[in-house]
N, C-alpha and C positions, 0 to 999 in steps of 0.2 A: 461274511467272513468271520472266522473264529480263530482266536489265538489260543495256543495251548494253555497259557496262563496269562496273568498280567505281565507287563514288561516284555512282551514278545515282539513288539514292533508293528502291531496292526495299524497304529496311527500313520506310520510311514507308508505302508502299502495303500491305505485308504487315500492319503493325500496324493500319491502317485496316480491312482486310478481316477481321482477327481480332475486330473489334468485333461482327461478325455472329455470332449464336448457333450457326450451323451450321459455322463455320470453325474449324479448328485446324491448327497447323503440325506437321510430322513431327518433333517434339521427340525427341531433342536434336540432330538433324542439321539445323541451321538453314539451311545452304546446301549442296545435295546434289551439284552439278556433274555430274549424270547426263547431261544433254544435251551438256555441254561435252566429254564423252569418248565420244560415240556413234560416232565414227570407228573406235574400237577394236572395237565390236560389228559395225560394217559390214565391217571386215577379217575378222572371224570368220565372218560369214555368207557372204561371198564365197569365203573359203578352203574352208569346208565344202562349198559347192555345187560346187566344182571336182571333188569326189570322186564326185558322183552320175553314174551312167551315163546318157547322153542317151537311150538306148533305153527307159529307164523313163518318159520324158516327164514329168519332174517340174515341169511348168508351174505357176507360182504357189507352189511349195513354199518358195522363198526368201523371198517376201513373207509367207507364213504363218509362217515361222520368225521373221522380224523382229517381226511383231505378237505372237507368243507371248513373245518376249523382252521386248517392251514391256509386256505384261501383267505379267510378272514384276517389272519395274521399278516399275510402279504398285502392285503388291501389297506390295512392299518399303516404298515410301513411305507407303502407307496403313496398313500393319500396324505399322510401327515406332511410330506415335503412337496406335494404337487402344487403348482402355481394356481390351480383352480380351487384349492382347498383354502378356506378363509377362517380358520380357527384363530383363537387368541394367541396361540403359541408360536405360529410361524409367520414368516414374511414371504411375500410373493417372490418366486424365483424367475430369472429371465429365461425366455424360451430361445434356445439356440437353433440355428438352421444349418443344413448341410450345404455342400458346394452348389447344388441345384436350387437352393433357396427354399427347399421343402423342410418343414419342421422335423427335427429328429426326435424320436420317442425317447424320453428320459429313462435312464436305467438307475434304479435305486440300489446303492451299495450300503449294506449295513454291517455293523461289526459288534462283536462281543469278545472280551478277553477271557474266554472259558470254552472248553470243549465238553463240559458237563452235559449229559443227555444227547450227545452227538448221535448215539445209536438210534434215537427216536426220530431224528430229523426226517428221514426218508418216509416215515409214516404220515407226516403232516405236509411236507413240501417235497414230494418225490422227484420233481423235475427241476428244482431250483439248483443251479450250480453253487457249490460251496468251496471256498478257499480256506485252507487250514494252514495257518502260519506257525512254524516251529522255530525256535531259537536255542542256541547252545544254553543249556540249563545253568551253566556257571555265570554267563552274562546276565541271565534272567535273575538269578539269586543276588548277584552283586548290585544290579540296578534296583531291585526291590528293597534291598537293605539300605542303600544310599538314599533313594528317593522317598521311600515310604516308611523307613524304619522297621521293616519286616525282619523277624528272626530268620537268619539265612538257612538254618537247618529245617525250619518249618517250610520255607519256600522250596527248598530242595526236595523234601518229601512230596509236596504238592506237584512239582514238576515231574517227578518220577512216577507218581500215581497216574497223572493225566497222560504221560507219555506211554505208559504200559497199556492204558485203556485204548489209546489211539492205535497202538501197535496191534492189539487184539482185533480191533475193528478192521484194520487194513488187511490183516492176514486171514480173517475168517468171515468177515461180513459178506452179505449177498453182493454179487457182481453188479447188479443194477444199482445198488446203493453206492458202491465205490466208484462207479462210472461218473457220478456227478460231483465227486470230490477231487480236489487237487491239493497236494501237500507242497508248500513253498517253504524253503529254508531262508530265514532272514538274512543269513550271511551271504548266500548266493545272490539274493536281491540287491544287497549293498555292493557286492563286488562285480556282479555281471548284470546290471539292471536291465539293459535293453533286451538280451535274449530271454531273460526270465519274464519280463513284462510282456513280451510277445506271446509266450506260452500262456500267461495268465489271461491276457485279452482274448486269445483264441478260446480258452476254456469257458469264459463267461459270455462269449458271443459278441465281442466288440471289435470293430474294424481297426486294424493296426494302422491303416493309411490315415486315419483321423487323429492319431495320437502324436503329441509334440515331444518326441524322444529327446530333442535338443534341450529341453527344460529339466530333464530328470536329475542331472548331476548338480544342478544349482537349486534344487527344491529346498525350501526352508526346513528347519528342524522343529518338531513339535513334541513336547513331552519328555525331553531328555533331562535327566538329573545331573548330567556331567557338564552342561554348559552353565551351570549356576555354581558359584563358589561355595555356597552352603548346602548344595545338593537338593534344594527344594525343587520339586517338579513344577514347571509352568506349562500351561497349555497355549501360550502365545507363540506365534510363528517367530522364530529367531533365524537370523542369517546363518547359513552353513559355513563354518570356519574352514580354512584350508587344512587339509589333513584330518578332518573329522572322521573318526573310525569307531563305530559303536559295536564292533564285533569281538573285541578282546577286553571286556570290562574286568576280567579276572586276572589280568596279566601280572598283577602284583601280589597275587595270593601266595601265602606260604605253602610249603609242601604238605603240611598237616591239613589245610583246608581242602586241597585236592584229594588227599587220601580219604577224608571224611565224605566228601561229595561223591567220590567214586564208589564208596561202600554203600551209599544211599541210592545212587542213580547211574552207576557205571554201565549197566546193561542198556539203559535208555540212550546214553551217549553213543554206545556202540551201534545201536539200531538205526539211529538217525544220522550216522556217519560222522560223528564228532570224535576227534582224536583225544585219547586220554593224556594226562600229564606225563611227560617224560622225566622219570626220576634219574638222578645221576647214577651212572653205572648200569642202567637197565636199558635194554633194547626197546624200541617202540612196540607197543602192544598192537597186534594186528586187529583190525576192525572186522567184526563178524558180518556187518551189514554196511552198505554204502548208501550215500544220498541218492545215487542213481537207482538202486534197488527200491528204496522207499518211494521214489517218484514213480517207478513203473508199477509198484503195488497199488499206489493210490489211484492210478488210471486204469487198473485191470478191469477187464470186462468179462472175465470168465475163464 
């Protein structure tokens, strides 16, 4: 799972997926950043291949090397949280069983709050499903400024850059690559959790019959800066208060903030289906793209 940037909500989606009896995280590495640094492996493969004699005709060898390295990354992520793995960093995990008492194969769900090097993912893990979480950039910026003290304009530029990169991949990337991706809007997950989770579970190959949908709306909150009076982010599970709504963190922004943000990232808001700020005396600006369009693009197969 990749979040467009930090403060996108990947902790929330990860915690919801962990309610499934087959899912476990690669404890204790909660955010692995393996995709974020794939350009280093790409440099390695490219450099190694320059030493191969063309007369050997090593067609396809570089691709095979990439996939072998990708399998190594997957083995690392799955092994570090496996109950049979006995390193110093992890604790044994309980083995769950299905209705017929047969052990269920655990599924490892990993996360990184970055889509850097997303374009390289298919070269190393071509068959692994990838969830890409996006969130209204204004909420991302407001949360980053409150919880981490991040300069909001810097956060806005990063969100815009990552959003444009994802848009380019969704619109022009190979169909085989896009087929393994699913874009999820954080706001839709919050407002319509059950239908969105059914789509997510189907995409990653998990049975919906085994999922406790009745526990979704009471799931604890982790990582919110708005449940702390001083805004300090805590990674402890906190009870979900009545009326908790993380989708409008920018509700008290002055008009100038909206204008500056839209100058930086208005096209990305449009693409992912987020409405621009309605100024007094101005009609609502039509959106050039919708969330449904983005969702269809992310699942396109050709």
